[in-house]
PASEVEX-941620 format. One record per residue (C-alpha): x, y, z negated; chain. Coordinates in pm, 1 decimal. Each point is the difference from the previous one (the first is absolute). Layout:
// PASEVEX-941620
<rec c1="X" c2="Y" c3="Z" c="A"/>
...
//
This chain:
// PASEVEX-941620
<rec c1="-3540.6" c2="-7486.4" c3="-6827.7" c="A"/>
<rec c1="-142.7" c2="237.7" c3="-260.5" c="A"/>
<rec c1="-287.7" c2="-94.7" c3="-226.5" c="A"/>
<rec c1="-242.9" c2="240.6" c3="-160.8" c="A"/>
<rec c1="-217.0" c2="-52.8" c3="-305.0" c="A"/>
<rec c1="-352.1" c2="115.5" c3="85.7" c="A"/>
<rec c1="-192.7" c2="-139.6" c3="-298.0" c="A"/>
<rec c1="72.0" c2="-114.3" c3="-351.7" c="A"/>
<rec c1="-289.0" c2="-211.6" c3="-130.2" c="A"/>
<rec c1="-90.7" c2="-70.6" c3="-359.5" c="A"/>
<rec c1="-243.4" c2="-275.4" c3="-104.0" c="A"/>
<rec c1="-160.7" c2="100.1" c3="-327.8" c="A"/>
<rec c1="-320.6" c2="-35.4" c3="-201.7" c="A"/>
<rec c1="-84.7" c2="375.3" c3="10.9" c="A"/>
<rec c1="134.8" c2="181.1" c3="310.0" c="A"/>
<rec c1="-137.3" c2="339.9" c3="-103.4" c="A"/>
<rec c1="179.0" c2="5.0" c3="-335.1" c="A"/>
<rec c1="330.1" c2="-133.6" c3="134.2" c="A"/>
<rec c1="-4.9" c2="240.1" c3="297.2" c="A"/>
<rec c1="-44.0" c2="299.9" c3="-230.4" c="A"/>
<rec c1="288.0" c2="-118.0" c3="-216.6" c="A"/>
<rec c1="232.4" c2="-29.0" c3="303.4" c="A"/>
<rec c1="-131.3" c2="328.9" c3="136.4" c="A"/>
<rec c1="150.6" c2="172.7" c3="-303.1" c="A"/>
<rec c1="325.0" c2="-192.3" c3="41.0" c="A"/>
<rec c1="55.9" c2="85.2" c3="367.4" c="A"/>
<rec c1="-155.0" c2="346.1" c3="-6.3" c="A"/>
<rec c1="-260.9" c2="-57.6" c3="272.4" c="A"/>
<rec c1="-378.4" c2="-0.2" c3="-55.1" c="A"/>
<rec c1="-232.6" c2="-294.4" c3="43.7" c="A"/>
<rec c1="-209.3" c2="33.4" c3="316.0" c="A"/>
<rec c1="-316.1" c2="180.9" c3="-123.0" c="A"/>
<rec c1="-226.1" c2="-228.6" c3="206.2" c="A"/>
<rec c1="56.1" c2="-276.2" c3="-256.0" c="A"/>
<rec c1="-192.7" c2="-24.0" c3="-327.9" c="A"/>
<rec c1="0.8" c2="-216.6" c3="-310.6" c="A"/>
<rec c1="-133.9" c2="-344.3" c3="83.2" c="A"/>
<rec c1="136.9" c2="-10.3" c3="356.1" c="A"/>
<rec c1="181.1" c2="-322.3" c3="86.5" c="A"/>
<rec c1="266.2" c2="191.1" c3="195.7" c="A"/>
<rec c1="170.7" c2="330.5" c3="-82.0" c="A"/>
<rec c1="272.1" c2="180.6" c3="195.6" c="A"/>
<rec c1="270.7" c2="258.4" c3="-59.4" c="A"/>
<rec c1="92.4" c2="117.8" c3="349.4" c="A"/>
<rec c1="255.0" c2="278.2" c3="24.9" c="A"/>
<rec c1="27.3" c2="136.1" c3="355.9" c="A"/>
<rec c1="284.6" c2="-157.9" c3="193.2" c="A"/>
<rec c1="95.3" c2="-230.8" c3="-287.5" c="A"/>
<rec c1="-76.2" c2="-360.1" c3="-96.7" c="A"/>
<rec c1="-337.9" c2="-33.7" c3="-161.3" c="A"/>
<rec c1="-64.1" c2="-173.4" c3="-328.9" c="A"/>
<rec c1="-293.6" c2="-238.0" c3="31.1" c="A"/>
<rec c1="-167.5" c2="-137.7" c3="-313.4" c="A"/>
<rec c1="-247.1" c2="-286.7" c3="38.3" c="A"/>
<rec c1="-215.9" c2="-182.6" c3="-250.9" c="A"/>
<rec c1="104.1" c2="-359.0" c3="-58.4" c="A"/>
<rec c1="-135.9" c2="-204.5" c3="-289.8" c="A"/>
<rec c1="253.3" c2="-81.2" c3="-269.4" c="A"/>
<rec c1="147.2" c2="-345.0" c3="41.0" c="A"/>
<rec c1="-49.8" c2="-4.0" c3="378.0" c="A"/>
<rec c1="277.4" c2="-220.8" c3="134.8" c="A"/>
<rec c1="-91.1" c2="33.3" c3="368.3" c="A"/>
<rec c1="304.1" c2="215.7" c3="72.0" c="A"/>
<rec c1="315.7" c2="-120.4" c3="-170.7" c="A"/>
<rec c1="201.5" c2="305.3" c3="116.0" c="A"/>
<rec c1="-179.1" c2="248.7" c3="-221.6" c="A"/>
<rec c1="172.3" c2="283.1" c3="-184.5" c="A"/>
<rec c1="-20.3" c2="-49.5" c3="-373.6" c="A"/>
<rec c1="39.6" c2="311.2" c3="-212.0" c="A"/>
<rec c1="263.6" c2="-70.7" c3="-260.6" c="A"/>
<rec c1="-31.8" c2="98.1" c3="-361.7" c="A"/>
<rec c1="270.6" c2="147.6" c3="-219.0" c="A"/>
<rec c1="6.1" c2="4.0" c3="-376.4" c="A"/>
<rec c1="-345.5" c2="-150.3" c3="-22.2" c="A"/>
<rec c1="-153.6" c2="272.9" c3="218.5" c="A"/>
<rec c1="-204.2" c2="-109.1" c3="297.8" c="A"/>
<rec c1="-238.4" c2="185.4" c3="232.5" c="A"/>
<rec c1="-224.7" c2="178.9" c3="-83.2" c="A"/>
<rec c1="168.0" c2="90.7" c3="-328.5" c="A"/>
<rec c1="292.4" c2="161.8" c3="183.3" c="A"/>
<rec c1="9.9" c2="373.4" c3="32.1" c="A"/>
<rec c1="168.8" c2="155.8" c3="300.8" c="A"/>
<rec c1="275.4" c2="116.0" c3="-234.7" c="A"/>
<rec c1="62.5" c2="-359.6" c3="-111.9" c="A"/>
<rec c1="31.1" c2="-135.3" c3="353.0" c="A"/>
<rec c1="348.8" c2="-130.3" c3="77.2" c="A"/>
<rec c1="197.1" c2="249.2" c3="208.5" c="A"/>
<rec c1="78.4" c2="-266.6" c3="257.6" c="A"/>
<rec c1="-364.1" c2="-63.5" c3="96.0" c="A"/>
<rec c1="-80.0" c2="369.0" c3="28.2" c="A"/>
<rec c1="316.2" c2="61.5" c3="203.9" c="A"/>
<rec c1="-80.7" c2="-287.5" c3="237.7" c="A"/>
<rec c1="-346.2" c2="132.0" c3="82.2" c="A"/>
<rec c1="118.3" c2="360.3" c3="26.5" c="A"/>
<rec c1="260.4" c2="-113.6" c3="254.7" c="A"/>
<rec c1="-273.0" c2="-173.7" c3="200.6" c="A"/>
<rec c1="-222.9" c2="307.3" c3="-6.7" c="A"/>
<rec c1="251.1" c2="280.5" c3="62.6" c="A"/>
//
């Protein structure tokens, strides 16, 4: 049996900001239907898994299987620049999207 990844979801306090950051990383634009203040934002490349960003208040423990962005050298989102992003994270998402 073969499995396919259709969506990668990110819980975050500001979906618009985080989606634009990852848009630069993976080289695909944020869906233009979404604007600052939306509680959901999507990057949806045709024929590829979509990246789904949803607003979740900080400290929400409802879902214990959440992705937690790591920090390196004292840097944590949103202080990262795309250039500072670890090669492994960028490579992982590029593999999912290409």
